[in-house]
C-alpha positions in Angstrom: 28.1 134.8 11.6 30.6 136.7 9.5 29.5 139.3 7.1 29.8 139.4 3.3 33.3 139.6 1.8 34.9 140.6 -1.4 38.6 140.6 -2.1 38.9 144.2 -3.4 37.5 145.7 -0.2 40.3 144.5 2.0 42.9 145.6 -0.6 41.4 149.1 -0.7 41.2 149.7 3.0 44.8 148.3 3.5 46.0 151.0 1.2 44.5 153.9 3.1 41.2 154.2 1.3 37.9 154.0 3.1 34.1 153.7 2.4 31.9 156.5 3.5 28.8 155.6 5.5 25.4 157.5 5.5 26.4 159.6 8.5 29.6 160.7 6.7 32.0 158.7 8.9 34.7 156.5 7.4 34.4 152.8 7.3 37.7 150.9 7.0 36.5 147.4 8.0 37.6 144.6 5.6 34.1 143.0 5.7 30.5 144.1 5.8 28.5 142.6 8.7 25.4 140.8 7.7 22.0 142.4 8.3 20.6 139.3 9.9 21.5 135.6 10.0 21.0 133.5 6.9 17.7 131.6 7.1 18.0 128.0 6.0 15.1 126.6 4.0 13.9 123.0 4.0 15.3 121.2 1.0 13.4 118.4 -0.7 15.9 115.7 -1.6 15.2 113.7 -4.8 13.7 110.3 -4.1 15.5 107.7 -6.1 13.2 104.8 -5.2 11.1 105.2 -8.4 14.3 104.7 -10.4 14.6 101.0 -9.4 12.6 100.0 -12.5 13.5 103.0 -14.6 14.8 103.0 -18.2 18.5 103.9 -18.3 19.0 104.2 -22.0 17.1 104.4 -25.3 18.3 103.3 -28.8 16.5 103.6 -32.1 17.4 100.3 -33.8 15.3 100.4 -36.9 13.1 102.9 -38.9 9.8 101.5 -40.1 8.6 104.6 -42.0 10.0 107.0 -44.5 7.7 109.8 -43.1 9.3 112.0 -40.5 7.9 113.8 -37.5 7.6 117.6 -37.6 9.8 118.7 -34.7 12.5 116.1 -34.3 12.7 114.7 -37.9 12.5 111.2 -36.6 10.7 108.3 -38.5 7.0 108.3 -37.7 7.3 104.6 -37.0 10.4 103.0 -35.5 11.7 100.2 -33.3 13.2 101.5 -30.0 15.3 99.4 -27.6 14.7 100.2 -23.9 17.4 99.2 -21.4 16.1 99.0 -17.8 17.9 99.5 -14.5 17.2 95.9 -13.6 19.2 94.8 -16.7 16.1 93.8 -18.7 15.9 94.9 -22.3 12.9 95.1 -24.6 12.3 96.4 -28.1 9.0 98.1 -28.9 7.4 99.8 -31.9 6.7 103.4 -31.4 4.4 105.4 -33.7 4.1 109.2 -34.0 1.1 110.4 -32.2 1.3 114.2 -31.7 3.6 117.1 -31.3 4.0 120.2 -29.2 6.1 123.3 -29.7 9.5 121.6 -29.5 8.8 117.9 -29.0 7.3 114.9 -30.8 5.3 112.3 -29.0 5.3 108.6 -30.0 2.9 105.9 -28.6 4.1 102.4 -27.9 2.3 99.6 -29.7 2.2 97.0 -26.8 2.4 99.1 -23.6 0.4 102.0 -22.3 3.4 104.4 -22.7 4.3 107.4 -24.8 7.9 108.5 -25.6 8.7 112.2 -25.8 11.6 113.2 -28.1 13.3 116.5 -28.3 16.3 118.0 -30.0 17.8 119.8 -27.0 19.3 123.2 -27.5 22.5 124.5 -25.9 22.5 128.1 -27.3 21.5 130.9 -27.3 19.7 129.5 -24.2 19.7 126.0 -22.9 16.5 124.1 -23.5 15.9 120.4 -22.6 12.3 120.0 -21.7 12.5 116.2 -21.3 15.3 116.5 -18.8 13.6 119.3 -17.0 10.4 117.2 -16.6 12.4 114.2 -15.4 14.1 116.4 -12.8 10.8 117.8 -11.5 9.3 114.3 -11.3 12.4 113.0 -9.5 11.9 115.4 -6.7 9.0 113.2 -5.5 7.3 116.1 -3.8 3.6 117.0 -3.7 3.6 118.2 -7.3 4.1 114.7 -8.6 0.6 113.8 -7.6 -0.8 115.6 -10.7 1.7 114.1 -13.2 1.6 110.9 -15.1 4.0 108.2 -14.0 7.5 108.6 -15.6 9.6 105.5 -16.5 12.9 107.0 -17.4 15.0 109.7 -19.1 17.8 109.2 -21.6 19.9 110.9 -24.2 20.8 109.3 -27.6 22.0 109.8 -31.1 20.3 109.0 -34.3 21.6 109.9 -37.8 24.1 112.4 -36.4 21.6 114.3 -34.2 21.5 114.4 -30.4 18.2 113.7 -28.8 16.7 113.6 -25.3 13.8 111.2 -24.5 11.3 110.7 -21.7 9.1 107.7 -21.2 5.8 108.3 -19.5 2.4 106.7 -19.0 -0.1 107.3 -21.8 -3.2 109.2 -20.8 -6.7 108.4 -22.2 -7.6 111.8 -23.7 -6.7 115.4 -23.5 -9.2 117.9 -22.2 -9.1 119.6 -25.6 -10.1 116.4 -27.3 -12.9 115.6 -24.8 -14.3 119.1 -25.2 -14.1 118.8 -29.0 -16.0 115.5 -28.9 -18.6 117.1 -26.6 -19.1 120.1 -28.9 -20.5 118.1 -31.8 -23.5 117.3 -29.6 -26.3 119.7 -28.8 -25.9 121.6 -25.6 -27.7 119.7 -22.8 -27.9 119.6 -19.0 -25.5 116.7 -19.1 -23.1 118.6 -21.4 -23.1 121.6 -19.1 -22.5 119.2 -16.1 -19.5 117.7 -17.8 -18.0 121.1 -18.7 -18.5 122.3 -15.2 -16.9 119.1 -13.8 -13.8 119.5 -16.1 -13.4 123.1 -15.2 -13.7 122.4 -11.5 -11.2 119.6 -11.7 -8.7 121.8 -13.5 -9.0 124.7 -11.0 -8.9 122.2 -8.1 -5.6 120.9 -9.4 -4.3 124.4 -9.8 -5.1 125.2 -6.2 -3.3 122.0 -5.1 -0.2 122.7 -7.2 0.1 126.4 -6.2 -1.0 126.3 -2.6 0.0 122.8 -1.3 2.9 121.9 -3.7 3.9 125.6 -3.9 4.9 125.5 -7.5 5.0 128.4 -9.9 2.7 127.2 -12.7 2.6 127.9 -16.4 0.9 126.8 -19.6 -2.2 125.0 -18.3 -4.1 125.1 -21.6 -6.6 122.4 -22.6 -4.1 120.3 -24.7 -1.7 120.1 -21.7 -4.4 118.6 -19.4 -5.6 115.0 -19.8 -7.7 112.4 -18.2 -6.5 108.9 -17.3 -8.9 106.0 -17.4 -9.9 106.6 -13.7 -11.0 110.1 -14.6 -8.1 111.8 -12.8 -6.9 115.0 -14.5 -3.1 115.0 -15.1 -0.7 117.7 -16.4 1.0 116.1 -19.3 3.5 119.0 -20.2 5.1 120.4 -17.1 8.4 121.7 -18.3 9.2 125.1 -16.8 7.3 124.6 -13.6 9.4 125.4 -10.5 9.1 125.2 -6.8 8.8 128.7 -5.4 7.7 129.3 -1.9 7.9 133.1 -1.9 5.2 134.5 -4.2 1.7 134.5 -2.9 -0.5 131.6 -4.2 -2.5 133.7 -6.7 0.7 134.9 -8.3 2.0 131.3 -8.5 -1.1 130.2 -10.4 -1.7 133.4 -12.4 0.1 132.3 -15.6 -1.6 128.9 -15.6 -5.1 130.4 -15.0 -4.7 133.0 -17.7 -3.6 130.4 -20.2 -6.5 128.2 -19.3 -9.0 131.0 -19.6 -7.5 132.0 -23.0 -7.9 128.4 -24.4 -11.2 127.5 -22.7 -13.6 129.0 -25.3 -11.9 127.2 -28.2 -11.2 126.5 -30.9 -9.4 123.5 -29.4 -8.1 121.1 -32.1 -10.4 122.2 -34.8 -8.7 122.6 -38.2 -10.0 123.0 -41.8 -9.4 119.3 -42.3 -11.7 118.5 -39.5 -14.7 120.3 -40.9 -15.6 117.9 -43.8 -16.0 114.9 -41.5 -18.9 116.5 -39.7 -22.5 116.9 -40.7 -24.3 120.2 -41.1 -26.1 119.5 -37.8 -22.8 118.8 -36.0 -21.3 122.0 -37.4 -24.2 123.9 -36.1 -23.7 122.5 -32.7 -20.0 123.5 -32.9 -20.9 127.1 -33.7 -23.5 127.2 -30.9 -21.0 125.8 -28.3 -18.5 128.6 -29.1 -21.1 131.1 -27.9 -21.9 129.1 -24.8 -18.3 128.5 -23.9 -17.6 132.2 -24.0 -20.4 132.7 -21.4 -18.9 129.9 -19.3 -15.4 131.3 -19.7 -16.6 134.7 -18.6 -17.9 133.1 -15.4 -14.4 131.7 -14.7 -12.8 135.0 -15.5 -15.1 136.9 -13.2 -14.3 134.4 -10.4 -10.6 134.7 -11.0 -10.6 138.5 -11.1 -12.4 138.7 -7.7 -10.1 136.2 -6.1 -7.7 137.5 -3.4 -6.0 134.6 -1.7 -7.1 131.3 -3.3 -8.2 128.6 -0.9 -10.3 125.4 -1.2 -13.3 127.4 0.0 -13.2 129.5 -3.1 -14.3 126.5 -5.2 -17.8 127.0 -3.8 -18.2 130.4 -5.4 -16.7 129.2 -8.7 -19.2 126.3 -8.7 -22.1 128.6 -8.1 -20.9 131.0 -10.9 -20.6 128.2 -13.4 -23.9 126.7 -12.4 -25.6 130.0 -12.9 -24.0 130.5 -16.3 -25.0 127.1 -17.5 -28.5 127.4 -16.1 -28.9 130.7 -18.0 -27.9 129.0 -21.2 -30.3 126.2 -20.6 -33.1 128.6 -19.7 -32.5 130.5 -22.9 -32.8 127.2 -24.8 -36.0 126.6 -22.9 -34.5 123.4 -21.4 -35.2 124.4 -17.9 -37.0 127.3 -16.1 -34.8 130.0 -14.8 -36.0 129.4 -11.3 -35.0 125.7 -11.3 -33.9 124.0 -8.1 -31.2 121.4 -7.4 -33.8 118.7 -7.5 -34.8 119.6 -11.1 -33.3 116.8 -13.2 -32.2 119.3 -15.8 -30.2 121.6 -13.6 -26.5 120.8 -13.8 -24.7 119.5 -10.8 -23.1 122.2 -8.6 -26.1 124.6 -8.5 -26.8 125.2 -4.9 -23.4 123.8 -3.8 -22.7 123.9 -0.1 -19.6 124.2 1.9 -18.5 121.3 4.0 -17.7 122.3 7.5 -15.3 119.3 7.9 -13.2 119.7 4.7 -13.8 123.3 3.7 -14.2 122.2 0.1 -17.0 122.5 -2.3 -19.5 119.6 -2.4 -21.6 118.8 -5.4 -25.2 117.3 -5.2 -24.8 113.8 -6.5 -28.3 113.3 -7.9 -27.7 114.9 -11.2 -24.3 113.3 -11.6 -25.7 109.8 -11.0 -28.3 110.4 -13.7 -25.5 111.5 -16.1 -23.5 108.4 -15.2 -26.4 106.2 -16.1 -26.8 108.0 -19.4 -23.1 107.8 -20.2 -23.1 104.1 -19.4 -26.0 103.6 -21.8 -23.8 105.3 -24.4 -26.7 107.8 -25.1 -24.4 110.8 -24.8 -22.3 110.0 -27.8 -23.7 107.1 -29.8 -21.0 105.5 -32.0 -18.1 107.2 -30.2 -15.0 105.3 -29.1 -15.0 103.2 -25.9 -12.0 105.3 -24.8 -14.0 108.5 -24.7 -16.8 106.8 -22.8 -14.3 105.4 -20.2 -12.9 108.9 -19.7 -16.4 110.3 -19.1 -17.4 107.5 -16.8 -14.2 108.0 -14.8 -14.8 111.7 -14.5 -18.4 111.2 -13.4 -17.6 108.6 -10.9 -14.9 110.7 -9.3 -17.3 113.6 -9.0 -19.7 111.3 -7.1 -16.8 110.3 -4.8 -15.8 113.9 -4.3 -19.4 114.7 -3.3 -19.8 111.8 -0.9 
């Protein structure tokens, strides 16, 4: 193949000038030969099949509230017209639900969807997180498996402002909210089991995204991770992630893991306004959980610091480290003897985990998880809590049993 070329080089050498090589000789060639042929990489072409039923445009047709959302200044309740690619049109009520750093999220009244809105920025640096997430989703590569389903992206105007919008499936509960609900309960073997399960699910997804999907990860904190009703853990804010085959897997997942470790001990969504709604006993549980979560986080940090090249087999050592940390907490609380075995009903699932020779992934003993499942189904874990939370816990427990089978 021909070498690199720039216009000035040929002009210089044609006028009697030359370039000096390392050995001192003159080089008057008009081009520089390439060091080696250009290596072509496989390119993942966007898959447009999912767009057959996608929303092609959004229009805010009526404001139903005088209150405004914090990031986009949109009405906290409004009617939005959705125009679909199949020429169907529907008008739905969307109500403000939550917000991130730059976006507001609205939940649909009649469908299991949320609509993300943003005021895109063009300077000093371009920022359009909704469009970026839609483009990542549209690649239809391995990374999409950990994302909620997207139904369409659009740009619109409202009251003189330009907005971008992304319609996605609603998730049942963020990991931060699930942890918050758990922390008002006394620490128990089942609580330790659930925390261990959630951490393992998160790290398992990180390994998948960085090693198999080969994405450079970022910002995997507990409010950006959420369960659907089947107990699957999804990444609900994935702006800024990018396909990058060249860095080693640990480097690709470092930013996500560091962010996860930073947020894992809490506080999660605790605010001063939250405190009055809890009893003195629940506040005591919250304070105790902070100490326990620091010990559990230290176990994750220790595992991460000792990791060289992350592979599925490394999940076994993380499981053991978490199980030991949780067993030590329970032992200190005189819940279980420090020498407990995996057959002890109070020992959390994962203690004594073995490595499957067929799948090279960590397997959990199912006995403890099945006991937990029965307790959750009986609503003994969180009496009086919402059915939504119980569905999330049931889904997570069932998926752990499937994973161990």
